[in-house]
N, C-alpha and C positions, 0 to 999 in steps of 0.2 A: 120913688114912691116908698113910703114906710107904712107898714101895717103890723098889728100885733096879733099873733095866732096862738091858739091853745093847742099844744102838741105834747103828748105824753105827760099830761098834768103840769105843764110849764107854760107860762106866757112868754113868747119869744117875739121880739120886735125884729122884723125883717125889712131891710132897706134894699130894694131891688131896682134894676135898670129896665127890666122888660115886663110887660103885662102878663106873660105866661105864668110867672111865679104867683101873681095875684089870683089869676083864674084857677090855678091848681089848688091853691090854699083857701079859697073863699069860704068853703064850708067850715074852716077852722078859725075864722075871725073871732077874736076874743073881745067881749065887752069890757074887760078889765084892761085899762091902758097901761098899767104898771108892769113892765116886762121883767122877767127873771134875768134875762140877758138879751143882747142884741147881736144880730149878724148883719153884715153889710157886704155886698158883692161889688167887685170892680171888673173892668174889662180884662184885667190881668187874670182874675179868677176864671173868667169864661175862656180865655185863651189857654189856661192850664188844662181845663177840662177837654178842650179841643185836641190838644197835643196828647193827653192821656188816652183819649178814645182812639185816636189814630194809631198810637203805639200798640194798644190792645188789639186792634183790628189786624195790624201787621203780624203780631205774635201768633194769632190764630189762623192767619193766612186767608183772610177775607178782604174784599175790596174796601178801601177806606171809606167809611160812611161820612156824609156831609150833614152835620146837624146845625140847626139854627142857633143863633146866640141865645134866644129865649130858652130853648131846651137845655143848652149847656149851662145856663144860669140856674136852672132848676137843680141840676146836678151839683153845682157849686154851693147853693143854699143848703141842700141836703147834707153835703159833706161838712159844711161849717157847723150845722146843728148837731150832726152825729159826733163831731169831734168835741163839742162842748158838753153834751149830755152826761158823760161819765162824771163830771163835776157835781151832778145832781143824782148820782147813783142810778143812772138809766143808760141802757145801751140800745141803740136803734139798729135794726136790721133792714136791709133792702131785700124784700122778698114778697112772697105770696103764700098765704096760709089757707089750708082747707081742714075741716073737721070731719072725721070719719069714725063712727061708733064712739063718740065722746073723746076722741084723741085728736089733738091738733098736730098737723104736719106743716112745717115751714120749709119752703123751697127758697134757697138763696142762690143768686148767680148774677152775672153782669146784666145790665139793661139790654133788652132785646133778645134774650135767649129763650123766652117762652114760658117763664114762670106762671104768669097769669093765664096764659092759654092752657097750660096743663091743669091748673086748679079749676078752671071753668069746665074742663072735660070731666 
C-alpha cells in the first residue's frame, strides 16, 4: 500500500506492508500526490527493528517484548523518514511535548518508557 502524507511540511510517499502504518498516519494524508521523497519498508526492515528492540530490552534487563510486525513497521517507517529529513533541513524527534507557562518541554526516550504518560499527568 502506498500513500502520501504531509509531515513536517514535506510530502512523503510511504509504501508499507501492514495497515497499522496507514491507520497511524491517516490524519496526515496529503491531497498533493507529488512527494518530496519516498520511503519503502521490507520484511528485512521489520526484522531489523525486532532485533534492535530485543537487544535494547536485554541491555536494560527487562524481559524481551514481543511486538507485532505492524508495530515494528511503524518504527521502520519513522526511522527511514527521520534519516531522510536532514536533507530538507529538518530533524525529527521521537518524544512527547508539554507547554508550561509558555515554555515547551520535550521528553525524548525509547518507545514504551512513559513519555506520553508523563506529559498527560
